[in-house]
Phi, psi and omega in degrees: 000133183285132181257345175217156177226161180279350180213136191288342176291322182293325177296318175297317180305313183288325183287311185265345180062029180220176178290347182314312190280330182279307185304319178304325186266351181294337183279352175261149173280110185289155180259117179034074182294153180290146168289134176318327180289325180291322181289316179307307179301314187277329189258326180254318185280299183298317184288341180262355180069025189259143178274156178301320181295323175287325181291326177300312184301313178296321174290342185077032179233163178295137172318314189289333175293314180281342178289319181296320181299310185296327180271007179076003176268347175239153182257170174267117176269163176312313180293329176293310179312316181298310186291325177296317180296323180293314183283314187259348174097352172282167174279154175304326174292320189292322179294312180294321179301320178303310176301317178295323182285327178286317178298326180280328172300313176299316182299315174309318189291315184298317179294327176290321176303323186279342185278000000 
């Protein structure tokens, strides 16, 4: 069981399985939010000794598709969010919200670097 998170909203997200923790913190500027792939790796795969290939098979996607998500180079689409929801037990909306929070933070960081 994971005992610490980099962000309190993710802790509440994990504990309650809903957007309650993340939505409360969307008003604040998160510091370096986790990519959903990192969350999957830390919360679901590593503690249970499940490989990315085995998880991809359960999701019904190619290992390379899930690999891109786990490595942070690919994002979670609505279709993938539905698959993750059915397989890992979180809501589709929570997966999409996590991806959106990550994308917005990355965009803000790129904009700050250009300014």
